[in-house]
Structures are given as C-alpha cells and as structure tokens.
C-alpha positions as CSV (number, residue, x, y, z in Angstrom):
1,M,28.4,-11.2,10.0
2,T,25.9,-8.5,9.2
3,P,25.5,-8.0,5.4
4,Q,26.7,-4.8,3.9
5,T,24.2,-2.0,3.9
6,H,23.4,-0.1,0.7
7,F,21.2,2.9,-0.1
8,A,18.8,3.4,-2.9
9,E,17.6,6.9,-3.7
10,N,14.0,7.7,-4.4
11,G,12.8,11.3,-4.7
12,G,15.7,12.6,-2.7
13,V,15.2,10.1,0.2
14,N,17.8,7.3,0.9
15,I,16.3,3.8,1.5
16,A,18.6,1.4,3.3
17,Y,18.8,-2.2,2.1
18,Q,20.9,-5.3,2.4
19,V,21.3,-8.2,0.0
20,F,22.3,-11.7,1.1
21,G,21.7,-15.4,0.4
22,D,22.4,-17.6,-2.6
23,G,19.1,-19.3,-3.2
24,P,17.4,-19.3,-6.6
25,G,15.4,-16.2,-7.5
26,D,14.9,-13.0,-5.6
27,M,13.0,-12.3,-2.4
28,V,12.1,-8.9,-0.9
29,F,11.4,-9.1,2.8
30,I,9.4,-6.3,4.4
31,H,9.4,-6.2,8.2
32,G,6.5,-5.0,10.3
33,M,6.0,-1.4,11.4
34,F,9.5,-0.9,12.8
35,S,12.9,-2.0,11.5
36,N,16.7,-1.5,11.8
37,L,18.8,-3.6,9.6
38,D,21.8,-3.6,11.9
39,I,19.9,-4.4,15.1
40,L,17.9,-7.2,13.5
41,W,21.0,-9.3,13.2
42,E,21.9,-8.9,16.8
43,E,19.2,-11.3,17.9
44,P,20.2,-14.9,17.2
45,R,16.7,-16.1,16.5
46,V,16.1,-13.3,13.9
47,A,19.6,-14.0,12.4
48,R,18.9,-17.7,12.0
49,F,15.5,-17.0,10.4
50,L,17.0,-14.5,7.9
51,L,19.9,-16.8,7.0
52,A,17.4,-19.6,6.4
53,L,15.5,-17.4,4.0
54,G,18.9,-16.7,2.3
55,R,19.2,-20.4,1.5
56,L,15.9,-20.3,-0.3
57,A,16.5,-17.1,-2.3
58,R,18.6,-14.0,-2.8
59,V,17.1,-11.9,-0.1
60,I,16.7,-8.1,-0.3
61,L,16.0,-6.7,3.2
62,I,14.7,-3.2,3.5
63,D,14.4,-0.5,6.2
64,R,11.3,1.4,5.3
65,R,11.5,5.1,4.8
66,G,11.3,6.9,8.2
67,T,12.7,3.9,10.2
68,G,16.1,2.3,11.0
69,L,19.0,3.2,8.7
70,S,16.8,4.9,6.0
71,D,16.3,8.6,6.1
72,R,14.2,9.7,9.0
73,V,11.5,11.6,7.2
74,T,7.8,12.2,7.9
75,P,6.1,8.8,8.1
76,P,4.9,8.2,4.5
77,T,1.9,6.5,2.9
78,F,1.9,2.9,1.7
79,E,2.0,4.3,-1.8
80,V,5.4,5.8,-1.2
81,H,6.6,2.6,0.4
82,M,5.7,0.8,-2.8
83,E,7.7,3.3,-4.8
84,D,10.7,2.7,-2.4
85,I,10.5,-1.0,-3.0
86,R,10.7,-0.5,-6.7
87,A,13.7,1.8,-6.3
88,V,15.5,-0.8,-4.1
89,M,14.7,-3.6,-6.5
90,D,16.1,-1.5,-9.4
91,A,19.2,-0.7,-7.4
92,A,19.7,-4.3,-6.4
93,G,19.2,-5.5,-10.0
94,S,16.0,-7.4,-9.4
95,S,13.4,-7.3,-12.1
96,Q,11.0,-9.6,-10.3
97,A,10.8,-11.1,-6.8
98,C,8.8,-13.0,-4.3
99,L,7.4,-10.4,-1.8
100,V,7.4,-11.6,1.8
101,G,5.7,-9.3,4.3
102,Y,5.4,-9.7,8.1
103,S,2.7,-8.0,10.0
104,E,2.1,-4.5,8.6
105,G,4.8,-5.3,6.1
106,A,2.3,-7.8,4.7
107,C,-0.1,-4.9,3.9
108,I,2.6,-3.1,1.9
109,C,3.6,-6.3,0.0
110,A,-0.1,-7.1,-0.8
111,L,-0.6,-3.6,-2.2
112,F,2.6,-3.8,-4.2
113,A,1.5,-7.2,-5.6
114,A,-1.8,-5.8,-6.7
115,T,-0.3,-2.7,-8.3
116,F,2.8,-4.1,-9.8
117,P,2.1,-7.8,-10.8
118,E,4.8,-7.7,-13.4
119,R,7.4,-7.2,-10.6
120,T,5.9,-9.7,-8.2
121,R,6.6,-13.4,-8.8
122,S,4.7,-14.5,-5.8
123,L,3.4,-13.1,-2.4
124,I,3.9,-14.5,1.1
125,T,2.3,-12.9,4.1
126,I,2.9,-13.6,7.8
127,G,0.3,-12.3,10.2
128,G,-1.2,-10.0,7.6
129,Y,-4.5,-8.2,7.9
130,A,-6.8,-6.2,5.7
131,R,-7.7,-3.7,8.4
132,W,-6.5,-3.2,12.0
133,A,-9.5,-1.6,13.7
134,R,-12.9,-3.3,14.2
135,S,-15.9,-1.7,12.6
136,E,-19.5,-2.5,12.0
137,D,-18.7,-4.2,8.7
138,F,-15.4,-5.7,9.9
139,P,-15.8,-7.7,13.2
140,Y,-12.4,-9.3,13.1
141,G,-10.3,-6.2,14.0
142,T,-9.2,-4.8,17.3
143,E,-11.5,-2.7,19.4
144,R,-10.9,1.0,19.1
145,E,-10.7,1.3,22.9
146,V,-7.9,-1.3,23.0
147,I,-6.0,0.6,20.3
148,E,-6.4,3.9,22.2
149,Q,-5.0,2.2,25.3
150,W,-2.1,0.9,23.2
151,F,-1.4,4.5,22.0
152,E,-1.2,5.6,25.7
153,T,1.2,2.8,26.5
154,V,3.5,3.9,23.6
155,E,3.3,7.5,24.8
156,Q,4.4,6.5,28.3
157,E,6.7,3.5,27.7
158,W,8.3,3.9,24.3
159,G,11.8,2.4,24.3
160,E,10.8,-0.6,26.4
161,A,10.0,-4.1,25.2
162,L,6.5,-3.1,24.3
163,S,4.0,-5.6,23.1
164,V,6.3,-8.6,23.6
165,E,3.4,-10.4,25.4
166,Y,1.4,-10.0,22.2
167,T,4.0,-10.4,19.4
168,S,6.2,-13.1,21.0
169,P,4.4,-14.5,24.1
170,T,6.7,-17.6,24.2
171,L,9.7,-15.2,24.6
172,A,8.1,-12.8,27.1
173,D,10.1,-14.1,30.0
174,D,13.4,-14.1,28.1
175,K,15.4,-11.2,29.5
176,Q,17.9,-11.1,26.7
177,Y,15.1,-11.0,24.1
178,R,13.3,-8.2,25.9
179,H,16.5,-6.2,26.1
180,W,17.1,-6.7,22.4
181,L,13.5,-5.8,21.5
182,A,13.6,-2.6,23.5
183,K,16.9,-1.6,21.7
184,F,15.3,-2.5,18.4
185,Y,12.3,-0.2,18.9
186,R,14.5,2.7,20.1
187,S,16.8,2.2,17.1
188,S,13.9,2.0,14.6
189,A,12.0,5.2,15.4
190,N,11.6,8.0,17.9
191,K,8.4,8.1,20.0
192,S,6.7,10.8,17.9
193,D,7.3,9.0,14.6
194,A,6.2,5.7,16.2
195,L,2.9,7.2,17.2
196,E,2.4,8.6,13.7
197,L,3.2,5.2,12.1
198,F,0.5,3.6,14.3
199,R,-2.0,6.2,13.4
200,T,-1.4,5.7,9.7
201,A,-1.8,2.0,10.1
202,L,-5.0,2.5,12.0
203,D,-6.7,4.3,9.1
204,M,-5.5,1.8,6.4
205,D,-8.1,-0.5,4.8
206,L,-7.1,-3.0,2.1
207,R,-10.4,-4.9,1.8
208,A,-11.2,-3.4,-1.7
209,V,-7.6,-4.0,-2.9
210,L,-7.0,-7.6,-2.1
211,P,-9.3,-9.0,-4.8
212,A,-7.0,-7.4,-7.4
213,I,-4.1,-9.6,-6.5
214,S,-3.4,-12.1,-9.3
215,T,0.0,-13.5,-8.1
216,P,0.3,-16.9,-6.4
217,T,-0.2,-16.1,-2.7
218,L,0.6,-17.9,0.6
219,V,-1.0,-16.6,3.7
220,L,0.6,-17.8,6.9
221,Q,-1.4,-17.2,10.1
222,S,-0.6,-18.3,13.7
223,S,-3.6,-20.0,15.2
224,R,-3.4,-18.2,18.5
225,D,-1.9,-14.9,17.4
226,L,-2.9,-12.1,19.8
227,T,-1.8,-9.3,17.3
228,T,-3.5,-10.5,14.2
229,P,-6.4,-12.7,15.3
230,L,-7.0,-16.0,13.5
231,E,-10.3,-14.8,11.9
232,S,-8.6,-11.6,10.7
233,G,-6.0,-13.8,8.9
234,R,-8.7,-16.0,7.5
235,D,-10.6,-13.0,6.2
236,F,-7.3,-11.7,4.6
237,A,-6.8,-14.9,2.7
238,R,-10.4,-15.2,1.6
239,R,-10.2,-11.8,-0.1
240,I,-7.2,-12.8,-2.3
241,P,-8.3,-15.0,-5.3
242,G,-6.7,-18.4,-5.1
243,A,-4.7,-17.6,-2.0
244,E,-3.5,-20.6,0.1
245,L,-4.0,-20.2,3.8
246,V,-1.8,-22.2,6.2
247,E,-2.6,-21.9,9.9
248,I,0.5,-22.4,12.0
249,D,0.0,-24.1,15.4
250,S,1.6,-21.3,17.5
251,D,1.0,-18.5,20.0
252,D,3.5,-16.1,18.3
253,H,3.1,-13.3,15.8
254,S,6.8,-12.9,15.3
255,P,8.0,-15.4,12.6
256,W,11.3,-16.1,14.4
257,A,9.9,-17.2,17.7
258,S,8.4,-20.7,18.4
259,C,6.9,-21.1,14.9
260,S,10.0,-20.3,12.8
261,E,10.6,-23.9,11.6
262,A,7.0,-24.4,10.5
263,I,7.0,-21.0,8.7
264,L,10.3,-21.7,6.9
265,H,9.0,-25.2,5.8
266,E,5.9,-23.7,4.3
267,I,7.8,-20.9,2.5
268,E,10.2,-23.5,1.0
269,R,7.3,-25.7,-0.1
270,F,5.4,-22.8,-1.6
271,L,8.4,-21.4,-3.5
272,G,8.9,-24.7,-5.2
273,Q,5.2,-24.7,-6.3
274,A,5.0,-21.1,-7.4
275,S,8.0,-21.0,-9.6
276,G,6.2,-21.3,-12.9
277,T,5.2,-18.5,-15.3
278,R,1.7,-17.0,-15.2
279,K,-0.5,-14.7,-17.3
280,I,-1.0,-11.3,-15.8
281,D,-4.6,-10.3,-16.6
282,R,-5.5,-7.8,-13.9
283,V,-3.9,-5.0,-12.0
284,L,-4.8,-2.4,-9.3
285,A,-5.0,1.1,-10.8
286,T,-6.2,4.5,-9.8
287,V,-8.5,5.9,-12.5
288,L,-9.1,9.7,-12.9
289,F,-11.8,11.3,-15.0
290,T,-12.1,15.1,-15.7
291,D,-15.0,16.9,-17.3
292,I,-15.6,20.6,-18.2
293,V,-18.7,22.0,-16.5
294,D,-21.3,23.4,-18.9
295,S,-19.1,22.6,-21.9
296,T,-22.0,22.4,-24.4
297,K,-23.2,25.9,-23.4
298,L,-19.8,27.4,-23.5
299,A,-19.1,25.9,-27.0
300,A,-22.3,27.4,-28.3
301,E,-21.5,30.8,-26.9
302,M,-17.9,30.9,-28.1
303,G,-18.3,29.4,-31.5
304,D,-16.4,26.5,-33.0
305,L,-13.1,28.2,-33.7
306,K,-12.6,29.8,-30.3
307,W,-13.9,26.7,-28.5
308,S,-11.4,24.5,-30.5
309,D,-8.5,26.8,-29.5
310,L,-9.6,26.7,-25.9
311,L,-9.8,22.9,-25.9
312,E,-6.3,22.7,-27.3
313,H,-4.9,24.8,-24.4
314,H,-7.0,22.7,-22.0
315,H,-5.5,19.5,-23.4
316,K,-2.0,20.9,-23.3
317,K,-2.2,21.9,-19.6
318,I,-3.7,18.6,-18.5
319,R,-1.0,16.6,-20.3
320,H,1.6,18.7,-18.7
321,E,0.3,17.9,-15.2
322,L,-0.1,14.2,-16.1
323,E,3.6,14.1,-17.1
324,I,4.7,15.7,-13.8
325,F,2.7,13.3,-11.7
326,R,3.4,10.2,-13.8
327,G,-0.1,9.7,-14.9
328,H,-0.9,7.7,-18.1
329,E,-3.3,9.3,-20.5
330,V,-5.8,6.7,-21.7
331,K,-7.9,8.9,-23.9
332,T,-9.7,12.2,-24.2
333,T,-13.5,12.3,-24.1
334,G,-14.0,15.5,-26.1
335,D,-14.0,17.9,-23.2
336,G,-12.5,15.6,-20.6
337,F,-9.7,13.2,-19.9
338,H,-9.4,9.6,-18.7
339,A,-6.1,8.8,-17.1
340,T,-4.6,6.1,-14.8
341,F,-2.0,6.2,-12.0
342,D,-0.2,3.5,-10.0
343,G,-1.0,5.4,-6.8
344,P,-4.0,7.3,-5.5
345,A,-2.1,10.0,-3.6
346,R,-0.4,11.1,-6.8
347,A,-3.7,11.0,-8.6
348,I,-5.2,13.4,-6.1
349,Q,-2.3,15.7,-6.2
350,C,-2.5,15.7,-10.0
351,A,-6.2,16.4,-9.9
352,G,-5.6,19.5,-7.7
353,A,-2.9,20.8,-10.1
354,I,-5.2,20.2,-13.1
355,R,-8.1,21.9,-11.5
356,D,-6.0,25.0,-10.6
357,S,-4.3,25.1,-14.0
358,I,-7.5,24.9,-16.0
359,R,-9.1,27.7,-13.9
360,Q,-6.5,30.0,-15.5
361,L,-8.3,29.4,-18.8
362,G,-11.7,30.4,-17.2
363,L,-12.9,26.8,-17.2
364,N,-14.4,24.9,-14.3
365,L,-13.7,21.1,-14.0
366,R,-15.4,18.3,-12.1
367,I,-13.0,15.4,-11.3
368,G,-13.6,11.9,-10.0
369,I,-11.1,9.3,-8.8
370,H,-11.4,5.7,-7.9
371,T,-8.9,2.9,-7.2
372,G,-9.9,-0.6,-8.2
373,E,-9.2,-3.8,-10.1
374,C,-8.8,-3.4,-13.8
375,E,-8.6,-6.1,-16.5
376,I,-5.7,-5.8,-18.8
377,R,-6.9,-6.0,-22.5
378,G,-3.9,-5.5,-24.7
379,E,-2.6,-1.9,-24.1
380,S,-5.7,-0.8,-22.3
381,L,-7.4,-1.3,-19.0
382,E,-11.1,-2.2,-18.7
383,G,-13.5,-3.2,-16.0
384,V,-15.9,-1.9,-13.3
385,A,-13.2,0.4,-11.8
386,I,-13.2,2.4,-15.0
387,H,-17.0,2.9,-14.9
388,M,-16.9,3.6,-11.2
389,A,-14.4,6.5,-11.6
390,A,-16.6,8.0,-14.4
391,R,-19.7,7.7,-12.2
392,V,-17.8,9.4,-9.3
393,A,-16.8,12.3,-11.6
394,S,-20.5,12.7,-12.7
395,K,-21.5,13.4,-9.1
396,A,-18.9,16.2,-8.6
397,A,-19.9,19.8,-8.9
398,G,-17.7,22.4,-10.6
399,G,-14.3,22.8,-8.9
400,D,-14.8,19.5,-6.9
401,V,-12.4,16.6,-6.8
402,V,-14.5,13.7,-5.5
403,V,-13.1,10.3,-4.6
404,S,-14.4,6.9,-3.6
405,R,-13.9,5.4,-0.1
406,T,-11.2,3.1,-1.4
407,V,-9.1,6.1,-2.5
408,K,-9.6,7.8,0.9
409,D,-8.6,4.6,2.8
410,L,-5.4,4.1,0.7
411,V,-4.0,7.6,1.3
412,A,-4.2,7.3,5.1
413,G,-1.3,9.3,6.6
414,S,-0.7,11.4,3.5
415,G,-2.0,14.7,5.0
416,I,-4.7,14.9,2.3
417,E,-8.0,15.9,3.9
418,F,-11.5,15.0,2.9
419,E,-15.1,15.7,3.8
420,D,-18.1,13.4,3.5
421,F,-19.8,13.9,0.1
422,G,-22.6,11.5,0.8
423,S,-23.6,8.0,-0.3
424,Y,-24.9,7.4,-3.8
425,V,-26.3,4.6,-6.0
426,L,-24.1,5.0,-9.1
427,K,-25.6,4.1,-12.4
428,G,-24.6,0.5,-13.4
429,I,-22.7,0.0,-10.1
430,P,-24.3,-2.3,-7.5
431,E,-25.0,-1.0,-3.9
432,E,-24.5,2.4,-2.4
433,H,-21.0,4.0,-2.4
434,Q,-19.8,6.6,0.0
435,L,-17.9,9.4,-1.7
436,F,-15.6,12.1,-0.3
437,R,-14.6,15.6,-1.5
438,V,-11.0,16.5,-1.3
439,I,-10.6,19.7,0.8
440,Y,-6.8,19.8,1.2
441,F,-4.2,18.9,-1.4
442,L,-0.5,18.3,-0.8
443,H,1.7,20.6,-2.9
C-alpha cells in the first residue's frame, strides 16, 4: 500500500512527504528532477526498490517544491530545496539522517550535506554530477547542442516516456514501464515548469562546493550510464574528500532498473560502515562583507560625536536586515560588517536590502559575497572563504554588490541577475577569479 502522505509547511509552501520503513536510523531520499509520491508506487520495480530501502532505515520520501503533490510554485533554487528538506525533517521528527540523492537529487543532497553537516549522518549519491553542461574547464559534461536538442524534444513531446532510452535503456522496450513513465512525468510537472527545471539545472555548478563536504560519502555510478557519463561520476567523487566511488556494472541511470540489487547491496554495506560518530570541522557558508565608502573622510568632516551617532544608526539598520534574512553577525569592522548565511540567494537579497536601507542615512556601501568552505573553530568560522569575501568586497565600488562565480552558480534559477565585473587576482588568494555585479535583486 502507498504510505500516507503528509505535508510540511515552509514559508507558506506545502511540501509533500511520506515516511515508511523500520530500519535503524533515518534516511531522506530525494528523487531526480521530477517526482510524484503516489505515482512512484504504481511501478512495481520502484516500489520494490523503495521497500528495500525501508528495511535499511526509516525512509523520508519527498516531493520537491513545484513537483508532484507539493505546491506547484515557480521552480525554486537549490537553496530553497535545502530549506524544504530541513522543514520536512523537522516535521518528521528527524534530527539527523543519511541523505540519498538520485540524479539531480544527488546535487541537492550534496549541497545540503556541505551546508548542514550537523543534520547529515552520511551521504549517498546515485548518478550524481557536479555540472550538467560541458565547458572548456569541464570536459565530462553534455554538449550544449545536445542539451538544446533535448529542450526541443521536451517542448514537442512532453507527457510521453521521454529519455527512457537514456535513463533506463534495459526497460526501453517494456510497454508497461513506458506507459508508467509517461504518466509519472505528466503527474510531476506541466511542460512549462519542466522546461524551467531543466534550465535551472543547466546553470548549476557544484564544483566549488563539493570539497566542503565532510560527511562519509558513497558515490554510486553506473559504468555505462548515458545520462551521467562515467567520467562525470568519477569527477564528482574525486571532488568530495574521502568519498568512496563504486562503479556499478550497468547501462541504467535509474536505480530500480537492472542495477537495483547491486545498488541496494552497496547502500546496506555502506550504512553499516558509516554509522559511527564523527567530528564536524568544516561547513559550507556564504560570507558577506560590507564597508562604508570614504568613511575616513566622512568621519573627519563630521567630527567624532556625529560620526559615532551615524555609525550607531548604520549598525542598527544592518542588524535589522540580518535578522529578517536569517544572517549571522560575526563581527563589526568599525565601519563595516562581517556576516554569514546558510544560503547565497538570501545573502544577496539581504545585501540589496542593506544597501538601500543605508542609503537613507546618506551613506554609500560596497558589499562583497562569496560562498566557500569554512573551518569551524569553536563558535567562529575561519578559512580562505572568509578572506575571499573580504577581497571581493574590496573590489566593489560604492553602491555595488559584487559576488564570486561560486555564488552566481549556486543561485541559478533564482531570478537574480548579474553582469560580468571582470577577472581579478585577489590579494593572498591564488589564481584569477571572475567576479559579477548584482544588477537585479529579488524583493
């Protein structure tokens, strides 16, 4: 029988989830780009796979925001998906879980593990990738021309058993499976939302994020996968410190097709090994620095008393915006602030609000934002990511919010717009880094 569906509320949006299984510990399973909790159970192969997971753990199965039984809202960013996972875990009474992600779901789970290591016992990915599209510095992805052809196919044939020859080639001639897959897609999203989900995935790049993962990680990769090529899976594993890569002898991307027994065996083995406690010493964080333009000159012109009063108003306004956007104040730097966030889109929104609020005081700010791996030292965060954010801020002009490429890549699909700000060698930071100016903020 299909498990009972529950709903967790996050920011006014209802996220559908199911809980089943009686194995030890919790497991959060995130499907690929599309999902419908009810339709998943109608395919016997999928049902058997999920029930087998339920013998290994208490499984929390989620329909991502915008798909399936969850509220059909504008396709969100991966950052919002992470917040939805936390809301579902809280609603299901799970303080910590093994995150299992399939296909694009692996990207979300990897980002969650890097950002919230205290909520992640371990990480298992199936057919995961750091980047979808091929580029000059990423030869393992899919050619842009092929992706564009795929968009055209979705436009013309949405609602059919699309991509079955790539995701489950061993089932491509099974009429019953094709019929189920077509129904599954139609029940997961409409055509417009499906295209938007694909475009968001196209712009996503996790290469700078994966090294921040500190949780025990198992990367499962089909050796002849046509959706996530073998070299892409190998690259994904190499970027995660200490990750174990297991190559499954299979043609299928879908974990419930011909490779299900091998995948379940590896998951069971890994869960037994990764059950111990670990020290959490690093985390992925978004770091924001602000600085008042010409502060020394302004202080000299105003005098100490007036300048001190103005700074007090400046601090109060920034702290107000940090509270709204759930930023964490690290410290003030005299005429600036250093704060951290658990998501880059919220940091950018906060930066825009801070800039506009401080302008009311007649002050002009430069703001820099970077997302990267930070070392946990007691109650504070340290590391190159902190210095990088400060250097990014130093390049900004008055009124600018400037971000690193990592930040831009992580907010794909958010609606936030950027323009190229140039490449710079930042003091104390190796290599050149491309920076971007924010030109449109979400409100």
